[in-house]
Every structure is written in structure tokens, then in C-alpha cells.
C-alpha positions in Angstrom: -48.2 1.0 29.5 -46.5 -0.8 26.2 -44.5 2.7 25.2 -43.6 3.2 29.2 -42.0 -0.4 29.5 -40.1 -0.2 26.2 -38.7 3.3 27.8 -37.7 1.8 30.5 -36.0 -1.0 28.8 -34.2 1.2 26.9 -32.8 3.3 29.9 -31.9 -0.2 31.7 -29.9 -1.0 28.7 -26.2 -1.5 29.2 -23.8 1.1 27.2 -19.8 0.6 26.5 -17.6 3.1 26.4 -14.0 3.8 25.4 -11.7 4.8 28.3 -9.2 6.1 25.6 -11.1 8.2 23.4 -14.6 8.0 25.3 -16.4 6.7 22.3 -19.7 5.2 23.3 -21.5 2.5 21.8 -25.0 0.4 22.3 -23.0 -3.0 22.8 -19.3 -4.3 23.1 -16.8 -4.4 20.7 -13.2 -5.7 20.9 -11.8 -3.0 19.2 -12.6 0.7 19.3 -13.8 2.1 15.7 -12.6 5.5 17.0 -9.1 5.4 18.3 -8.4 1.6 17.3 -7.3 0.5 20.5 -7.8 -3.3 21.6 -9.5 -4.0 24.7 -10.4 -0.4 26.0 -14.5 -0.4 25.5 -16.3 -1.5 29.1 -19.5 -1.5 29.9 -20.6 2.0 31.5 -24.5 1.1 32.8 -27.5 2.8 31.2 -27.5 4.1 28.2 -27.5 7.5 27.8 -31.0 9.7 27.8 -31.3 11.5 24.6 -31.8 15.4 25.4 -32.3 18.1 23.3 -31.1 21.6 23.2 -33.2 24.6 23.2 -32.5 28.4 22.0 -30.5 30.2 24.5 -29.7 33.6 24.9 -27.1 34.6 22.2 -23.3 36.0 23.6 -23.8 38.9 20.3 -25.5 39.7 18.0 -24.9 38.6 14.4 -23.4 41.5 12.0 -23.4 41.9 8.3 -20.1 40.5 7.3 -19.0 44.4 6.2 -19.2 45.7 9.6 -17.4 42.9 11.6 -13.8 44.4 12.6 -11.1 42.7 11.1 -8.5 44.8 12.6 -8.1 42.2 15.8 -6.7 39.9 13.5 -3.8 41.2 12.2 -1.1 39.1 12.6 2.5 39.6 14.2 5.7 38.8 14.1 7.0 35.9 15.8 10.5 37.4 14.7 11.5 34.9 12.7 11.2 35.2 9.4 11.0 32.0 7.8 8.0 31.1 10.6 6.2 34.6 9.4 6.5 33.1 5.9 5.2 29.7 6.1 2.1 31.2 8.8 1.3 34.1 6.4 2.9 37.1 8.3 3.0 35.9 12.0 0.2 35.0 15.0 -3.3 36.0 14.7 -4.2 36.9 18.1 -6.5 33.9 19.5 -5.0 31.5 17.0 -3.9 28.0 17.5 -1.1 26.8 15.8 -0.5 22.8 16.3 3.6 22.1 15.5 4.2 18.1 15.1 7.8 16.9 13.5 9.8 13.7 14.7 12.1 13.6 17.7 15.0 15.4 18.2 14.2 17.2 14.7 14.4 20.5 16.8 10.9 21.5 17.9 11.8 22.9 21.1 14.7 24.7 19.7 13.1 26.2 17.1 9.8 27.6 19.8 12.3 28.4 22.4 13.8 30.8 20.1 10.6 32.1 18.9 9.1 32.9 22.7 12.2 34.6 23.3 12.5 37.1 20.1 7.9 37.3 20.2 8.1 38.3 24.6 8.6 42.2 24.3 7.4 44.6 27.6 3.5 44.4 25.7 3.7 41.1 24.9 4.3 38.4 27.9 5.3 34.8 26.6 4.5 31.8 28.4 6.7 28.9 27.7 5.3 25.3 29.2 7.2 22.3 29.2 6.1 19.0 30.1 8.5 16.5 28.8 11.9 18.6 30.2 12.6 20.4 33.8 13.0 24.0 33.8 16.5 23.9 34.3 17.1 21.6 31.4 15.1 24.3 29.2 17.3 27.3 31.1 20.2 25.5 29.7 19.2 25.4 25.8 18.3 28.7 25.9 22.2 30.1 27.8 23.1 27.8 24.3 21.0 29.7 21.8 21.1 32.9 23.4 17.3 32.6 23.9 17.2 34.6 27.4 14.3 37.5 27.9 13.1 39.2 30.9 9.4 39.1 29.5 10.0 35.4 28.7 8.3 33.4 31.3 9.0 28.9 31.6 7.3 26.7 33.6 7.0 23.0 34.1 3.8 21.6 34.3 2.3 18.3 33.3 -1.4 19.0 35.1 -3.8 21.0 33.0 -5.5 23.2 35.9 -1.6 24.6 36.6 -1.4 25.6 32.8 -5.0 27.5 33.1 -3.3 28.8 36.5 -0.4 30.1 35.2 -2.1 31.8 32.8 -4.2 34.0 34.6 -0.5 34.7 36.6 1.2 35.5 33.5 -1.3 37.0 31.3 0.8 36.0 28.2 0.2 36.9 24.4 2.0 34.0 23.1 1.7 30.6 25.0 4.3 28.0 24.0 3.1 24.4 25.2 5.8 21.7 24.7 3.9 19.4 24.0 0.0 18.2 24.1 0.7 14.6 25.1 2.2 15.1 28.1 -0.4 17.4 29.7 -3.4 15.9 31.7 -6.6 16.5 32.7 -7.6 15.1 36.3 -11.1 15.7 35.4 -10.9 12.8 32.4 -9.6 9.0 32.9 -6.9 7.9 31.0 -3.1 8.3 30.9 -1.6 11.6 29.4 -1.3 11.2 25.9 -4.6 8.9 25.4 -7.4 10.3 23.1 -9.4 11.7 25.6 -6.6 13.3 27.5 -5.0 15.1 24.2 -9.0 15.8 23.1 -9.8 17.6 26.4 -6.8 19.6 27.0 -6.4 20.9 23.2 -10.2 21.8 23.9 -9.5 23.5 27.1 -6.5 25.6 25.9 -8.1 26.3 22.3 -11.4 28.2 24.5 -8.2 29.6 27.0 -6.8 31.0 23.6 -10.1 32.5 22.3 -11.2 33.9 25.0 -8.0 36.1 26.0 -6.9 37.1 22.2 -3.6 34.7 22.9 -2.2 32.8 20.4 -1.2 29.2 21.3 1.9 26.8 20.0 1.4 23.7 20.7 4.0 20.7 19.8 2.6 17.4 18.7 4.0 14.1 18.8 4.0 11.6 15.3 3.4 8.3 15.2 6.1 6.0 13.3 4.3 6.2 10.3 4.8 9.8 9.7 1.1 11.4 11.1 0.2 13.4 14.2 -0.3 11.3 17.0 -3.5 11.8 19.3 -7.1 11.6 17.7 -7.7 13.6 14.0 -10.3 15.9 15.9 -6.8 17.6 17.1 -5.9 18.9 13.9 -9.6 20.2 12.9 -10.0 22.0 15.7 -6.6 24.2 15.7 -6.3 27.1 12.9 -3.1 26.0 11.5 -0.7 22.8 11.3 2.5 22.5 10.6 4.9 20.3 10.2 8.7 20.1 10.8 10.8 17.9 8.7 14.8 17.1 8.4 17.2 14.4 8.7 19.0 14.1 11.8 22.3 13.7 9.7 21.7 16.9 7.6 21.3 20.5 8.7 18.5 21.5 6.6 15.1 21.5 8.2 11.8 22.4 7.1 8.6 23.7 8.3 5.5 22.9 6.0 1.9 24.5 6.3 -0.4 21.5 6.2 -3.6 23.7 7.2 -3.3 27.3 7.5 -7.4 29.4 8.2 -5.2 32.6 7.7 -2.8 32.2 4.8 -1.8 29.8 2.1 -0.5 25.9 2.6 1.9 26.4 -0.2 5.1 28.1 1.5 8.0 26.4 3.4 10.5 27.7 6.0 14.1 26.4 5.6 16.4 26.7 8.6 19.4 25.5 9.7 20.0 23.5 12.5 23.8 23.9 14.7 25.3 23.8 17.6 24.0 27.2 18.6 21.0 26.4 17.7 18.9 27.3 15.0 18.7 30.0 11.7 16.8 30.7 8.8 18.2 30.6 5.9 16.5 33.1 2.9 19.0 31.3 0.2 19.1 27.8 0.8 20.3 26.9 -2.5 24.0 26.6 -1.3 23.4 23.4 1.0 22.4 21.7 -2.2 25.3 22.1 -4.3 28.8 21.1 -4.4 31.5 23.4 -5.8 33.8 22.0 -8.2 36.5 23.2 -10.2 36.0 20.8 -13.3 32.9 19.0 -14.1 32.4 15.4 -12.9 30.9 12.3 -14.5 27.0 12.0 -13.1 26.0 14.8 -11.5 23.4 17.2 -13.1 21.5 20.3 -11.2 17.8 21.4 -11.1 15.4 23.5 -10.0 12.9 22.0 -7.4 9.8 23.9 -5.8 9.1 23.6 -2.3 5.7 25.4 -2.3 6.4 28.6 -3.7 9.8 28.7 -3.5 12.6 27.4 -5.6 15.9 25.4 -4.9 18.6 24.8 -7.0 19.3 21.0 -6.2 22.2 18.1 -7.8 21.1 15.1 -8.8 24.2 12.5 -8.2 24.5 9.1 -9.9 27.0 6.2 -9.8 27.6 2.9 -12.4 30.2 0.6 -11.7 30.2 -3.2 -12.5 27.9 -5.3 -10.4 29.7 -8.1 -8.9 26.3 -10.3 -8.0 23.5 -11.6 -10.5 21.1 -9.3 -9.4 22.5 -5.5 -9.7 22.2 -2.8 -6.4 19.6 -0.1 -7.0 20.3 2.2 -4.4 18.6 5.0 -3.9 19.7 8.8 -1.2 16.8 11.5 -1.4 14.8 10.4 -4.5 12.1 8.0 -4.8 13.1 4.8 -6.2 10.6 4.3 -8.2 10.9 6.9 -10.3 14.5 6.2 -10.3 13.8 2.6 -11.7 11.1 4.1 -14.6 14.0 6.8 -15.4 16.5 3.7 -15.6 13.9 1.8 -18.0 13.2 5.1 -19.9 17.0 5.2 -20.8 17.4 1.7 -21.5 14.1 1.5 -24.3 14.1 4.9 -25.4 17.8 6.1 -25.3 19.6 2.6 -25.8 21.7 3.0 -23.0 22.3 -1.0 -22.5 25.0 -0.9 -20.3 23.0 0.3 -17.2 20.9 -3.3 -16.8 24.1 -5.2 -15.4 25.6 -2.4 -12.9 25.3 -1.5 -9.6 23.7 1.9 -9.7 23.4 4.6 -6.8 21.7 8.1 -6.5 21.5 10.4 -4.4 20.8 14.4 -3.7 23.2 17.0 -2.0 22.6 18.2 1.4 19.8 16.0 2.1 17.2 17.5 0.3 14.2 14.9 -1.0 12.9 15.1 -4.9 10.0 14.1 -4.7 8.4 16.0 -7.8 8.5 14.7 -11.3 10.1 18.5 -12.3 13.4 16.5 -11.5 13.1 13.5 -13.9 15.1 15.3 -16.3 18.1 16.0 -14.0 18.0 12.0 -12.7 17.8 10.4 -16.3 20.6 13.2 -17.4 22.9 11.6 -14.4 22.1 8.6 -15.1 23.0 8.8 -18.6 26.3 10.6 -17.6 27.5 8.1 -15.3 26.9 5.3 -17.6 29.3 7.3 -20.2 31.7 8.8 -18.1 31.1 12.1 -19.8 30.3 15.5 -17.6 27.5 17.3 -18.4 28.2 21.2 -18.8 29.2 23.2 -15.4 26.3 25.6 -15.7 23.4 23.4 -16.8 19.9 22.6 -15.2 17.7 20.3 -16.6 14.2 21.0 -15.7 11.1 18.4 -16.6 8.9 15.5 -16.7 9.7 12.5 -18.5 7.0 10.1 -20.1 7.7 6.7 -19.9 7.3 7.3 -24.0 10.4 9.4 -23.7 8.5 12.4 -24.2 9.4 15.1 -21.8 6.4 16.8 -20.3 5.9 20.4 -19.0 5.9 21.5 -15.6 4.6 24.1 -13.4 6.7 27.2 -12.2 9.5 27.3 -15.3 9.6 30.7 -15.4 9.9 31.0 -11.8 12.8 27.8 -11.8 15.0 29.7 -15.1 14.6 32.8 -12.6 16.2 31.5 -9.6 18.8 29.6 -11.6 19.7 32.5 -13.8 20.2 34.4 -10.2 22.8 31.9 -9.3 25.0 32.0 -12.1 23.4 29.5 -14.4 23.7 30.3 -18.1 22.0 27.2 -19.8 18.8 25.0 -19.0 16.9 22.0 -20.6 13.4 22.6 -20.3 10.2 21.4 -22.2 8.3 23.0 -25.5 7.2 26.3 -24.5 8.9 27.6 -21.4 7.3 31.2 -21.3 9.3 34.3 -20.5 13.1 33.5 -20.6 15.7 35.4 -18.4 18.2 37.8 -20.2 21.6 36.4 -20.8 20.2 32.7 -20.4 20.6 29.9 -23.1 17.8 27.6 -23.2 16.9 24.6 -25.2 13.1 23.1 -25.4 13.4 19.1 -25.8 10.8 16.8 -27.0 11.9 14.0 -26.1 14.9 11.4 -24.2 16.9 11.6 -27.5 17.3 15.0 -27.9 17.9 15.6 -24.1 20.7 13.0 -24.7 22.4 15.2 -27.3 23.5 17.5 -24.0 26.0 15.1 -23.1 29.6 16.5 -24.7 31.3 14.0 -26.9 34.3 12.4 -25.3 36.5 9.6 -24.7 34.0 7.0 -22.3 34.9 3.8 -20.6 31.6 2.5 -22.3 31.6 1.1 -25.0 30.0 3.2 -28.0 27.8 0.8 -28.9 26.0 0.7 -25.4 25.9 4.9 -25.6 23.1 6.6 -26.1 21.8 7.0 -29.8 22.0 10.0 -31.5 
């Protein structure tokens, strides 16, 4: 009798469920611990009964891994070489790709171009838009020349309607823009909510696996840059791509965050313009300024974006400050790294003029330099601006600078030097033991900032001699 009473009380005990993500709990909470939403936990009646799953019939027998046919997972090109580079060769049948990026970065433009180029007589493409009307997408297709008789377009916000289009068109590629705008009538909550995103993504993933259809989902991002929606979405999909770029610059980068079919250290480079978006097989020209004469305060370096080396230019400008606290302004560089280089130059390089001047540092072309390999170029650009003496035109600087003034080794030095040599640079400052050096290129190994600062040519300067770098 006591056991029956305990079971009865457990069955009648109320439970609570979050209306946004579906999280259940035995007690009421003001804030959902799963989606962090306030005021969404509501009572849903008795506690759910505990069920166990019995063994059932298998869909296919287990095979030795050597007997599994791997030809069904052969990638098919999207028609865009730079996107194929990031995907690992193309789209695998049945793969689900999540492409996330900030508003206005060019996600819809890129995917409409991919949808048109991937469509042919044997492989249809279905482009479903939930944010725009079909006529708006047609205008963009006219502008970027993305018209194809085998590209089908639908404007839907209902999940059941999207699944109906799949039965009618039978596409080999589905592009959904975006997953946050589609809702299922079977799930409570507004489109874009945790529960809706989870249900929509789950239904489309099941459809992709059953049909052998590649799917590209467009995802929104939060103000912090994270992908909006439940973290489960990133775990469910096969590939997660991040679309990055400054809306005031032409350069766009597609980075692989997760890839079950390839590496995640590849980066695709694109240029956004009035006629659409095009891949850049050689994007280094966007990050350089061609000048007839060398200018003080500029230094070139070679950064690695994934496996791809890119030659980038660092610029620095120092002026007399009119306020007690001098300004420190950066663009494309980490403020903390620039501050560290200023401290190293003042303490280890004996350049005392920097502490009392306004300092502005930036990169060319909108590229962001975050890796430590750019430290030496930043330090030399600041020293060149302070002494008003230009560095040699054909010089690149590669290396990480420590607080003790030492120049440390970085990864991929040979790859960086090969790219610099290909673009015509003849002299490089690198850490010790750079490995094989390209023929015809002069490489100077520097152990600390004192040796690196000797690369500054001797010449006239507006900075007093006592404030220059110690020889």
C-alpha cells in the first residue's frame, strides 16, 4: 500500500516546462537553465512517466568497416572553388551545412550564387527563402547572374510546406534562408525560438539523410557573434561555417568551425562587389598598398589564415599629443598586442618618444591580424613611425615578440617565406632557424628586438637622436 501511494503521489506531482526550449523540471524556476530565458517556465501537469526502450528490429545489419561502401560519401563540387576549399572538396550527399554570419555580410548572395552553379539537369536545387519574397530573390539573381532553369525558388515559413516542396521538386541540394524563420505548427512558440529551431533542424536533417540530399542552412548570430539558437544545432549538423567580414570592406572570409568530411583549418576568401560575390584565389593584393617610394611607419608581414598565407601591411602613425593621456587607436589589430609592443619598444628598444605621443595603428584592406606572428611587423612599424625613417620596400617581418624583447619562432615560416618570395619580396626578418629559404631571398635571423631594430636604415629624422632605438 505504501509503495502504491508513493507511485501515485509521484504521478500527480506537477512538472514544469520551458515554452522556448522544452526543458522540463520538477520545480518552478524563474529562469530556464537551458536557454537562459526569463519567465518561460510554466506548469504542465503531472510528472512524465519513466519509460524504457526495448530492443527493436534493426534497419540494416552491422558490417565490418572494410565492407562499407564509401562511394556514397563522395563530395560534389558546388561550382565555387573557394567554398569547395573550405568544405574539403564540395558537398557530400546527405550532408547538412550550417552557414552563420552577421546581417549584411553577404550570406544570401553567396548561397544564391552557389545554388545556381550547382544546379544542372541531373541535380536540381531548391532555394527556400523565409526572409524575402520570391520577387526580391529574383532581382538579386538578375543582378549577380544566378539564373538557372534547374534552380527552383520558393518563399515559405512553414516547415510542412518546405517538406512538401522537397517531395515535389526532389532536389539534390536544398538552401534554406534561414532556419530561424521557419516554424513547425506542431511546436508551440514563435519562429526562431529554441524549440522551433530544434524541431526544424531535426526534421530537415532527417529528410537530408533519407533522400541523400545536401542541405545548407543559413543561421543568424547574436550580438556576441555566437550562432543563435540552441547549442544542439551545431552538434546535429555535419559542417559549421562562419562567414566573416567588415561591411565597409570588400573582403569576406568563410572559416570552417566544424567539418565531419574534412579539415577545419582552411579559409575561403571572397570579394563582395556590386555584381555579386567572387572567390579570390590570390587575395594578398587587397592587403597591400603599392607605392613608388617607401613611407615611414609601414611594415609588411605574412599571416596564416588556416593553411593559406596572406601578405598584409601594418601601418603606424605617431603625432605629438595635445592631451595629458595620449591616444591609442587601432584598426584591424588587437589593442592589447599593440600596447605590449609599445612597452617592449620603450623598455627594450629605448624608444622613449612613444609614451608621450598619440599613436594610431591599422591594417590595409580590412584584414584582422590576431596571431602573434605579426608582433615583429607591428613593432617595426611603430619604431619606423617614431624615428620617421622608412623600412626597405621589399622587406617582410615575421615573428612573435616576448616581453623580454626576444623574437620567438612561429609556425609555417617556410610557407610564409615562399608566399613572400612569390610576390616579389627579397628580404625577410625571421626568428632563428627558419628552415629552407627560397632561392634568391635574403633572410636575416634576429634573436631579439635590438637586432630587429637595426633593420631601420640610418637617415635624417624629426625625432631626437637620444630617442631613437639603441644600436
